[in-house]
Every structure is written in C-alpha cells, then in structure tokens.
N, C-alpha and C positions, 0 to 999 in steps of 0.2 A: 367340475370344476365349472362359477357364477361366470357367464357371457355378459358381458350390456349388448342387449339387443335393444331393437326397436317396439318388440315387446315384453321387457323387462322392464322398458320405460311408460309404455302406450298401461298395465298394470297396475304399474305404483303412483300414478294421473288417475287413476278410474276413479277413485269420487269428486277428483274435476267435474265429471259430468255427468255425474248424479240428473241436479235440475237446469242441462243444455242438452237436452232434449237432436235442437238441432245443429249439437258445435262438430264437424266430424272429429278423426282421428288427428285425420291429414293436414285440419285445419290449420287445429291442436300445435300440426308437429313444425307446422312452416311459420309460424308466430313464438315458438317459444326459445327465446336465449339465457335464462337460466338452468342449467344443470347440476346436479346431485346427488352423486352416488359416492360419496367417503365413505371406505370405510362399511364396504362393501361385500365384501371376499373377493369382486371378480378381481380379476385374470386374464380376463381378455375381452379389446372392443371388436364389435360387431359392428357391420353398414348402419350406418346412422344419417346416410343422408339427409332422408327428411329430415333433417333437424340441420338444415342450412345459413338457419338467422345463431345462430349460440354464437351468442358473447361468452360467455363466461360459463365455464366450466366444471367442477369439483371431480377430483378423482384422488383423492390423495386418500393415504390407507387402506392400500388394497391389494393385491399380492401381482400387477400386474410385472408385467416385465420386459414390453416391448411395448413402442410408443408407435400404434401403426390405425391405417381407416377413421384417419382427420385430417386430407385432401380436401371435403367439402365445404371444413370450418375459414371462408374462407372472413371470415368477420370477427371471428375469434380475437377477441381481446384480455380474456386471466382464464392463466389453464394453471388447474392446479394439482398435479403427478405425486407431491413429496408421498417418504415413508412404501412409497412398493420397490418392486424389485429389478428393475430399470440400470441395467447395465452398455448403454449407448444411448446419445441423443440424436436419433434421428426422425427422418419424415416430416420435421417440423416446414418443409420450404415454401408451404401451396402459404402460411397463418399467418399473410401480412401483416399485420394488422396490430401483427400480437404483442401488446408491448406491458404482458408481468409474464413473466413463466415460472413456476416453482418446480420445483424437484432437488429437497433435501431430501437426506434417507435413504436416496436408493444407491446402488453399486458401479456408482456410470466412474469412470479412469478419466477415460479425458471430454472436457467441454469442449464444444464437437460442432458442425453439420446446424451453424445457426445464425451463415453468408448470405443468406435471403428477410433475418430476419431486421432489413432496418427501420422498424418500432419500435423495437424491442428498452425498455427505461431501466422494468428490472430482469437479474435474471440469481435469483435467490438454488444454489448450487455446497448448499452449507451440509457436510455433516455425511458423508457418502463413505458405505461401510470398504474400507477402499481392501486389499491383500496388503500379504506382511510385508513393510518396510512403500513402501511407497507409495507416493502422493498424484494430489489430482496434476494436470497436466492441462494448460489450455493452447488450441488451434491458431498461430498465430492467422491461418485467414479470416476466423469465425474470429479472431482483435480487432483487426482491421477493419473488416462489421461489423459492429458495436462502435465505433471509436466516435459516433458522432449524434450518437443516439441514447448510448448507456447511463441511464442515473443511480445508479443501485445494487450494488453485486458485496453477497452475503456468501462469503468464501472461509467459512468457518472449521474450525475441526476436520483437514484434509489434509494432511501432515509439508505442506507448504515452506521452505527453506526458503524463499527468492520470488517479489515480485515483478523482478524488470522486466516479463515480457507485460507486464499492464498498464506501463505506463502510454501508452497507443487511448488510453479513453480519458481521456480529457475533458469530457461531460461527468465528471463521476461524480456527485455529492454525498453523497454515502455510502462510506468502506465499513467492511466489514472481514476483519480477517481473523477473530482471537482464536487464543486454543492450534498454532499453530509452531511450527518451527525457524518463523522472526529474526535474525541474529545481528545482520551488516545495519548497524543505523546508518549510515555515511549511503548507504547504495537505497535506503529509504529514504532521504531528506532529496535522494536524485527525481529519482521519481514520483514525489511531493510533489516538487516545481513543477511537473505536469501537470500540477491538479489544481488547476486558475480556482474549477465550484466547491471544489470539497465543504463538510457544513460539519461533518458530523463521520467519526471513525473511530474501532475499535478494534486494535493490536492487543487486550490486554488476554497473559501465558502462554504473549513470547516471551523468547527469551530473552530479547532486542528492550526490552518495557525495561530488564534489569542496568543498560547501560549505560554509567553519570550522564545531565545533563538529558535523561530522553527526552522526558515534557518542553522541554525548554526550548530544544534543540524541532521538535517538531510543529510548536507552536510559532515559531520566527518563521517558518518556511512558509507553512499553511497561514495566510492572511486574512480565509476568511474561517478558517473551521469554529465552529461554535459547539464545539461538545469532543471530547479527548477521551477513548477507557469508560466511556461511561459519566464521565468531570466531563461540568460544562470551564467552559473560561476565562476567566474575569479582562472583563478587553479592558483593566488599564490593568494589566501582570501584563498581555502581549503587548501592548505599546511601550509597556516599562522593558522587557527584552527584547525588540524590535530595532528598543533608542540606546539598551547599550552596544547592542550584535552590529552598529552602525556606527554607532562610537570604536567601536571596538575597531574593526575591520579600517577605522576612519584613519587611527592611528597606528594601525602596519602601514598602510599603502603608502604615510608620509615619508614612517622609516626607510621601506620600499628607498623609495622614490631618493632620500639623503646620502642610501648607501651608494644606488645609479650612478647620485651624478660626486661623490664624491665628493660630499657635507663627512660624511662621517665615517676616521677615519683611525686607528688604533695604534696607540705606541706604543713601545720596548716599554718595558718598565726599564727603568734606571738605577741607579745611587745617585743619583744628581738631584740634589734638593735644590737649585736653586734655578732648577729651569721656571715653576710653582706649574701651573697650568696647562698654559700652552707653546707649545716650542720655541726654539731656540732660531730666530732664521738662520739658517746655512749650516745649518750644525746635525754631520753627520751622522745617526744614530745604528751604524752597525754593530755586529753586534766584536767585530774586531774592535773596534773602537773604544768601544764600553769595558771589551773584557783587558784591555793594554792600560786604561786608567780607573779602574779596577786593582791594577797591580802592582801603581804608581802609587795608589795609592796604599798599599799593604807597606808596601816600600817603605814609603814614608815613616811607618808605624813601629818598622823594627829597628829602624837605622835610629828614632826618638830612645826605644825602648833599648838600646846596648847604646848612647851616649851614659845615661842612667848606671849602668854598671858599673862605664867608666867613672864615673862621677864618683862612687861609690868608695871604688877598690881604694884611687883619691888620698880618701881623705882616710 
C-alpha cells in the first residue's frame, strides 16, 4: 500500500535541494503551495500538516478510499481527487477557502458534507460508479449551503431522473447533466426559471431531448443561455422564439379575458338562415323552440306533397 507521507514528499523533491544546501526541508514544506501526486497508486493520506500553505492538491487517478487528514489545509482552493475509490464526501469542513472540488469517477452515492464550504464555486461529480438501479442523490442541507456560491455543476452519467431539488442553486452559470434519465420537460422549465445566470448547459443523451420543441422551449426560458448541448445559440433565433412566445401568450390572454367578460358566446346551430351572423334580438334559442320550428317546417313540406298527389288524381 502506498501512503502519502511527508517522507514521500521529501523524496520526490530531493532534486530541488541539490543546489540549495542552506535551504532546510521544513522551510520548503512551509512555502509549498502546489502538490501533485496524481497516478502514484496512493491508497491513503498521512499527516501533511507541515504543508499548511497548500492551495492546490492533485490526487487524482489513485486508489484512495477515504478523504482524510486534510483539516490542516485551510488555504486550499483546488482539490483534485477524481478517479479514486471514494464512497463518501467527508472531512472537508475545514477547507473554508475551497473553490473547486473534483470528485468525478468515484463511488459516491450522495452529494453531502459540503455545508461549511461557502466559497465553493465548482463541483464535479460526474460518472460515479453506482450500484445497479441507484442514482446520485443530493443532501438538501448541502444544496442550500451552496445556493449563493456554486457556479459550475457537473453531474453527467449518474442515472439522475429529476433535478427539482437543484432549483435552489440560483447562481449556476454552467450545468452539465448529460447521459442521465431526465424526461420531464415541464419540470426542466420550472427549474431553469430559477437559474437566471445560466450561460451553458448540456443535457445531451437524456430522453427529454427527444421531446417536441425541446430546444425552443429551453431557449425561451433561459434568456442568457449561450450554448445548449454543445451547440451555440444564435441571438436572432432566440429573439424570434421569445417574440413568438410572447405573441402567443398575449393572444391567449386576450381570448381568456373575452371569455371572462362574456364577449365570446357560443350559439346553437339553427335552421334559420335568415339570422345571419348576429343573433335576432329577443329570440329564444332554446332546444324546444328549435325542435318545434323544425317540425313545423317538415309538416309544411308534407302538406305540399299531399296537394301534388291529389292534383294528379284529379287529372
């Protein structure tokens, strides 16, 4: 088992001190701001508190199973731990300055444990190795804590079938939820109404993309959207769709108002062709009246036929 220790860090930086004899190791650790131990078969993290000024830590493509021993890194802004064996987001509450967190390609089932990260702007959780039939879930406490800070969210390939709970993330600018199971277009429109700053979104590979008017409807909802599913949005096309929608809604509103005020009245079909397009004043358009008129009309026709028959007999 490879363990990330201060000794391992010292050995990996031995060449750095060949021409700096007076420069002690502790001073180097203290001034260290970037540390890259990606793809080193690391399975565990030891006490690294001597590197208290770390701002960027690369630990991706390893075999780490737990996030631990990072409480010392209060200055850390970027943490890269994608493609490990992590099953739970934990022990990050001390990283108050963290702005970018990369945890894609792990085995995380719940997005949680981020309540203290008030500066987090980017969260990458794409492609979790989930048990069959399960989807990535979101702890409401974490979502509400990130509502005013999170700008970028990547949740591609996580079997997600609805994003209603994500509506609280009102600062989102980039949203990636491709290759999931989203299919409710109306729900999407409702959520997007809460994301006024959204510039880029990718929902490709979801069933909802096959719904009629999918692209048109989302473009009219997201006024600042510049790219949808990898395709740029033409400003002229957007304005046309917005104007078309506004015109359609205005016509519907006028029609509803006319119905409410009684300006639109449905009249029954009659055989009286002399009435024209307007109703005859004080005329009773009841079913009984209409039926009586029709019978009288029929009786008149029968009597004329009878007279014709009698006329032929007389001849």
